[in-house]
C-alpha positions in Angstrom: 1.9 37.5 34.2 4.5 35.1 35.8 8.3 35.5 35.8 9.1 31.9 35.1 7.7 29.2 32.9 6.4 26.3 35.1 6.4 24.0 32.1 10.2 23.9 32.0 10.2 21.4 34.9 7.9 19.0 33.2 9.5 16.3 31.0 7.7 15.3 27.8 7.2 11.5 27.4 9.9 9.7 25.4 8.8 8.5 22.1 9.6 4.8 21.4 12.2 4.3 18.8 11.0 2.5 15.7 13.1 -0.5 15.0 14.5 -0.9 11.5 12.6 -3.4 9.4 14.5 -6.5 8.1 13.3 -9.4 6.1 14.4 -13.1 6.2 17.1 -14.7 4.2 14.5 -16.8 2.4 12.6 -13.6 1.3 15.9 -12.0 0.2 16.5 -15.1 -2.0 13.0 -14.8 -3.5 13.6 -11.2 -4.4 17.1 -11.7 -5.9 15.8 -14.5 -8.1 12.9 -12.3 -9.5 14.7 -10.3 -12.3 15.1 -12.0 -15.7 18.8 -11.5 -16.2 18.9 -12.6 -19.9 18.5 -9.0 -21.1 20.6 -6.0 -20.1 18.0 -4.2 -17.9 17.0 -7.4 -16.1 20.7 -8.2 -15.6 21.2 -4.7 -14.3 18.3 -5.1 -11.9 19.6 -8.4 -10.5 23.1 -6.8 -10.1 21.6 -3.8 -8.3 19.6 -5.9 -5.8 22.5 -8.2 -5.2 24.8 -5.2 -4.6 22.3 -3.5 -2.2 22.0 -6.6 -0.1 25.7 -7.7 -0.4 27.1 -4.3 0.7 24.3 -2.7 2.8 24.9 0.6 0.9 22.2 3.3 0.7 20.3 3.6 -2.5 21.7 7.1 -3.0 25.2 5.6 -2.8 24.2 2.9 -5.3 23.1 5.3 -8.0 26.2 7.5 -7.4 28.5 4.6 -8.2 30.8 5.1 -11.2 32.1 2.3 -13.4 35.6 3.1 -12.0 34.4 2.5 -8.4 34.3 -1.2 -9.0 37.5 -2.9 -7.9 37.2 -6.4 -9.4 40.6 -7.8 -8.2 40.0 -6.5 -4.7 36.3 -7.5 -4.8 35.2 -4.2 -3.4 33.4 -0.9 -4.2 34.5 2.6 -3.5 31.4 4.3 -2.0 30.8 7.9 -1.3 28.5 8.3 1.7 27.1 11.2 3.6 29.3 14.3 3.3 31.0 12.7 0.3 33.1 10.6 2.8 34.6 7.7 0.9 34.8 4.1 2.2 35.8 0.8 0.7 33.0 -1.8 0.9 33.7 -5.6 0.3 31.6 -7.0 -2.5 30.2 -10.5 -2.0 30.8 -13.2 -4.6 27.2 -13.4 -5.7 27.0 -9.6 -6.2 30.3 -9.6 -8.1 29.2 -12.4 -10.3 25.9 -10.6 -11.0 27.8 -7.4 -11.9 30.1 -9.3 -14.3 27.0 -10.9 -15.9 25.4 -7.5 -16.3 28.5 -6.2 -17.9 28.7 -9.1 -20.3 25.0 -8.9 -21.3 25.3 -5.1 -21.7 28.3 -5.4 -24.0 26.1 -7.2 -26.5 23.8 -4.2 -26.8 25.5 -1.7 -29.0 23.3 1.3 -28.0 23.7 0.7 -24.2 27.3 -0.4 -24.3 28.1 2.9 -26.0 27.4 4.6 -22.6 30.4 2.8 -21.2 32.7 3.3 -24.2 34.1 6.7 -23.2 36.0 6.1 -20.0 36.8 9.8 -19.7 33.2 10.5 -19.0 33.4 8.3 -15.9 30.0 6.7 -16.6 27.7 5.3 -13.9 28.0 1.6 -13.0 24.2 1.2 -13.2 22.7 2.9 -16.2 19.1 3.5 -17.2 17.5 2.4 -20.5 18.8 5.6 -22.2 22.4 5.0 -21.0 22.3 7.7 -18.3 22.4 7.6 -14.5 19.6 5.9 -12.6 17.7 7.9 -10.0 16.9 6.6 -6.5 13.2 6.8 -7.5 13.8 4.5 -10.5 15.5 1.9 -8.2 12.5 2.0 -5.9 10.1 1.5 -8.9 12.2 -1.5 -10.0 12.1 -3.0 -6.5 8.3 -2.5 -6.3 7.9 -4.4 -9.6 9.8 -7.4 -8.3 8.2 -7.4 -4.9 4.8 -7.6 -6.7 6.0 -10.4 -9.0 7.0 -12.7 -6.2 4.2 -11.7 -3.7 6.4 -10.0 -1.0 5.4 -7.1 1.2 5.0 -4.0 -1.0 6.3 -1.8 1.8 9.8 -3.3 1.5 12.1 -0.5 0.4 15.8 -0.4 -0.7 16.6 0.7 2.8 15.0 -2.6 4.1 17.8 -4.4 2.2 20.3 -2.3 4.1 18.6 -3.2 7.4 18.5 -6.9 6.4 22.2 -6.8 5.5 23.1 -5.5 9.0 20.7 -7.7 10.9 21.9 -10.9 9.1 25.5 -10.1 9.8 24.8 -9.6 13.5 22.7 -12.7 13.5 25.7 -14.6 12.3 28.1 -13.2 14.9 29.6 -10.2 13.1 31.3 -7.6 15.3 29.3 -4.4 15.9 32.2 -2.1 15.0 32.7 -3.9 11.7 29.1 -3.5 10.8 29.3 0.2 11.8 32.2 0.6 9.4 30.5 -1.3 6.5 27.3 0.8 6.9 29.3 4.1 7.1 27.7 5.1 10.4 29.6 7.9 12.2 28.1 6.9 15.6 28.1 3.4 17.0 24.8 4.1 18.7 23.1 4.2 15.3 24.4 0.7 14.5 23.4 -0.5 18.0 19.8 -0.2 17.0 20.2 -3.4 15.0 21.2 -5.4 18.2 17.5 -5.0 19.3 16.4 -6.9 16.3 18.9 -9.7 16.9 17.9 -9.9 20.6 14.2 -10.1 19.6 15.0 -13.0 17.2 17.0 -14.8 19.8 14.1 -14.5 22.3 11.6 -15.7 19.7 13.7 -18.7 18.9 14.2 -19.5 22.5 10.5 -19.2 23.3 9.7 -21.4 20.3 
């Protein structure tokens, strides 16, 4: 009936951006202490959680890690992010220690250690109970188990550890560009989302 659409001049309301969720350092410490690292799978879980928080990598990047991606002397991981783009990520001393402990405990289990025996197969760094590659869903199930055991919020996800990593770095004065590189963000605007969290914390501390 009409030649033009009158609605093209009307702007839709902007949706508020949801801020990423981060948990406190104290809650992180509770979670990391939850796995019993005296057996291979408990040691693996402790190493996985330490690695997620220490590096801020995505859970998909974690399960994609191969044994050869660990650079012990350089204290780093070679990570394949979105679009298979590779980056080197520094590995904190606690995470490296947990991975070494996991490797030592695993070596005492003949069945599981056999999964790492053939280096030509380029086995995964974190293996499941059958010696194969873990899935992202399995990591989430393990996390849920430990959240329940220590009484933390059950909605915390592996991505929450990534958010917490970035937030805690910025809280302690890290450069935004450095955090962008560590997270593997292509755009700085994606990383800038975390500055809203740190601003909120500063305001809360000031008001208190």
